[in-house]
C-alpha positions as CSV (number, residue, x, y, z in Angstrom):
1,M,123.6,100.8,101.0
2,T,122.3,102.6,104.1
3,T,118.7,103.8,104.3
4,G,118.5,107.3,105.7
5,V,115.5,108.2,108.0
6,L,114.0,111.4,109.2
7,I,111.9,111.1,112.5
8,V,109.0,113.6,113.0
9,D,107.1,113.4,116.2
10,D,106.2,116.1,118.8
11,D,106.9,113.5,121.6
12,E,110.6,113.5,122.5
13,L,110.4,110.1,124.1
14,I,109.0,108.6,120.9
15,R,111.8,110.2,118.8
16,V,114.5,108.9,121.2
17,G,113.0,105.4,121.2
18,L,112.7,105.2,117.4
19,R,116.3,106.6,116.9
20,A,117.7,103.9,119.2
21,I,115.8,101.2,117.3
22,I,116.8,102.4,113.9
23,D,120.4,103.3,114.6
24,A,121.0,99.8,116.0
25,Q,120.7,98.5,112.5
26,P,123.7,98.4,110.2
27,D,121.6,99.3,107.1
28,L,119.5,102.1,108.7
29,R,120.6,105.5,110.0
30,V,118.6,108.5,111.5
31,L,119.7,111.6,109.7
32,A,117.7,114.2,111.6
33,E,114.6,114.7,113.9
34,A,111.7,117.2,114.0
35,A,109.0,118.0,116.4
36,D,106.5,119.5,114.0
37,G,105.5,119.0,110.4
38,A,106.6,122.5,109.5
39,E,110.2,121.5,110.0
40,V,109.9,118.6,107.4
41,P,110.5,120.5,104.1
42,P,113.9,122.1,105.0
43,L,115.1,118.9,106.7
44,V,114.2,116.8,103.7
45,A,116.0,119.3,101.4
46,R,119.1,119.3,103.6
47,H,119.4,115.6,104.5
48,R,117.6,113.8,101.6
49,P,116.2,110.9,103.7
50,D,114.9,107.8,102.0
51,V,112.1,107.4,104.6
52,V,110.2,109.9,106.8
53,L,108.7,108.4,110.0
54,M,105.8,110.9,110.5
55,D,103.6,111.2,113.5
56,V,100.0,111.5,112.1
57,R,98.7,113.8,114.9
58,M,100.8,116.8,115.8
59,P,100.1,120.3,117.0
60,G,100.6,122.9,114.2
61,I,101.3,121.1,110.9
62,D,100.1,117.5,111.3
63,G,101.3,114.4,109.5
64,I,98.6,114.6,106.8
65,Q,99.3,118.2,105.9
66,A,103.1,117.6,106.0
67,T,102.9,114.5,103.8
68,R,100.7,116.3,101.2
69,H,103.0,119.3,101.1
70,L,106.1,117.2,100.9
71,L,104.9,115.1,98.0
72,A,103.6,118.2,96.1
73,T,106.7,120.2,96.4
74,S,109.7,117.8,96.4
75,A,111.0,116.7,93.0
76,T,112.2,113.4,94.5
77,P,110.2,113.0,97.8
78,P,111.1,110.3,100.3
79,R,108.8,107.5,101.3
80,V,106.5,108.5,104.2
81,L,105.7,106.0,107.0
82,V,103.1,107.5,109.3
83,V,103.3,106.7,113.0
84,T,100.0,106.4,114.9
85,T,98.6,105.3,118.3
86,F,95.5,103.7,116.8
87,A,95.4,101.5,113.6
88,N,91.7,102.2,112.8
89,D,92.1,106.0,112.6
90,E,90.6,108.2,109.9
91,Y,93.8,110.4,110.2
92,V,95.8,107.4,109.1
93,Y,93.6,106.8,106.1
94,E,93.8,110.4,105.1
95,A,97.6,110.3,105.4
96,L,97.6,107.3,103.1
97,R,95.4,109.0,100.7
98,A,97.7,112.0,100.8
99,G,100.6,109.8,99.7
100,A,102.0,108.0,102.7
101,S,103.4,104.6,101.8
102,G,102.3,102.9,105.0
103,F,101.7,103.3,108.7
104,L,103.2,102.0,111.9
105,L,101.8,101.7,115.4
106,K,103.7,103.5,118.2
107,R,103.4,100.2,120.2
108,A,105.1,98.2,117.5
109,R,108.0,96.0,118.6
110,P,111.5,97.0,117.5
111,A,111.7,94.2,114.9
112,E,108.4,95.5,113.4
113,V,109.7,99.1,113.2
114,V,112.8,97.9,111.4
115,E,110.9,95.7,109.0
116,A,108.4,98.5,108.2
117,V,111.1,101.0,107.4
118,R,112.8,98.4,105.1
119,V,109.5,97.4,103.4
120,V,108.6,101.0,102.7
121,A,112.1,102.0,101.5
122,A,112.1,99.1,99.0
123,G,108.6,99.8,97.8
124,E,108.1,96.3,96.4
125,S,105.4,95.0,98.8
126,L,102.4,96.4,100.7
127,L,102.7,97.0,104.4
128,F,99.9,95.6,106.5
129,P,97.4,94.8,103.7
130,A,94.7,93.7,106.0
131,A,94.8,96.9,108.0
132,I,94.6,99.0,104.9
133,R,91.6,97.0,103.8
134,Q,89.9,97.7,107.1
135,L,90.7,101.4,106.8
136,V,89.2,101.6,103.3
137,G,86.1,99.8,104.5
138,A,85.6,102.2,107.4
139,Y,86.5,105.5,105.8
140,G,86.9,105.1,102.0
141,P,84.6,106.8,99.6
142,A,83.0,104.5,97.0
143,G,82.5,105.1,93.3
144,G,85.9,106.3,92.2
145,D,86.5,105.9,88.5
146,R,90.3,105.9,88.2
147,L,90.3,102.2,87.3
148,C,88.0,102.7,84.4
149,A,90.0,105.7,83.1
150,A,93.3,103.8,83.5
151,R,92.4,101.2,80.9
152,L,94.5,98.5,82.5
153,T,95.3,95.4,80.4
154,E,94.0,92.1,81.7
155,R,97.5,91.2,83.0
156,E,97.9,94.6,84.7
157,A,94.6,94.2,86.4
158,E,95.6,90.7,87.6
159,V,98.8,92.1,89.0
160,L,96.9,94.9,90.8
161,R,94.5,92.4,92.3
162,L,97.6,90.4,93.7
163,M,99.1,93.7,95.0
164,T,96.0,94.3,97.1
165,T,96.6,91.0,98.9
166,G,100.0,92.2,100.0
167,R,102.1,90.0,97.7
168,S,105.6,91.3,96.9
169,N,107.0,91.4,93.4
170,P,108.8,88.0,93.8
171,E,105.6,86.5,95.1
172,I,103.6,87.8,92.2
173,A,106.2,86.6,89.8
174,A,105.9,83.1,91.4
175,H,102.1,83.1,91.3
176,L,102.0,84.1,87.6
177,V,105.0,82.0,86.6
178,V,106.6,85.0,85.0
179,G,110.0,86.7,85.5
180,L,110.6,89.3,88.2
181,E,111.4,92.0,85.7
182,T,108.1,91.4,83.9
183,V,106.2,91.9,87.1
184,K,108.1,95.1,87.8
185,T,107.2,96.3,84.4
186,H,103.5,95.5,85.0
187,V,103.6,97.2,88.4
188,G,105.2,100.3,86.9
189,N,102.5,100.4,84.2
190,V,99.8,100.1,86.8
191,L,101.2,103.0,88.8
192,A,101.7,105.2,85.8
193,K,98.2,104.5,84.4
194,L,96.6,105.3,87.8
195,G,98.7,108.4,88.3
196,V,100.0,107.3,91.7
197,R,103.4,107.1,93.3
198,D,103.5,103.7,94.9
199,R,101.5,100.5,95.4
200,T,99.8,101.7,98.6
201,Q,98.0,104.4,96.5
202,A,97.3,101.9,93.8
203,V,95.7,99.6,96.3
204,I,93.5,102.3,97.8
205,A,92.4,103.3,94.2
206,A,91.5,99.6,93.6
207,Y,89.3,99.5,96.7
208,E,87.7,102.9,96.2
209,S,86.8,102.1,92.6
210,G,85.1,98.8,93.5
211,F,87.7,96.8,91.6
212,V,88.2,94.8,94.8
213,T,86.1,95.2,97.9
214,P,87.2,95.4,101.6
215,S,85.1,92.4,102.3
216,G,87.0,90.4,99.7
């Protein structure tokens, strides 16, 4: 199965570089490119990519606005992987809160780009958990109550805590000594109860509610 990718960046050199990296992989394929966030909705509707590589800072419609609009208007939105120059950037945090599944540095090595696209497409592990923890510590509001309202079971709370460490579903299954399908069920329940789309937003909710803290 091939993972389709849409590249969105106002810098043509970045688009060309990302396309070369992605198209070199047998399981990945660039379906289209865009230079502005305004071009994203029609391209997503036409090409139905699995992952959108979205520059977080663009003139016109930036990555935050484009991500928010895409997830609000598409019935089956793709995963969004925001691309940024700086890791510790409030724009990146706001993009993650808007629904992006992860972020990638523009200076990332080709192997890191490929791995990030695959991880986000699969949705079964958290991309760069330590960096997300730092972003929440720097920019995240405190005192959210989604965890209290969600009424997670003890096991679901344990699974969420392990998700914040970056463990994948198979790693959580091994840690808890349970089956993989059981873990997938728990993860699905956590996402549904928190009202979020993927584990990145679940982890952010866990930090913002004080369920876990950026300092550990």
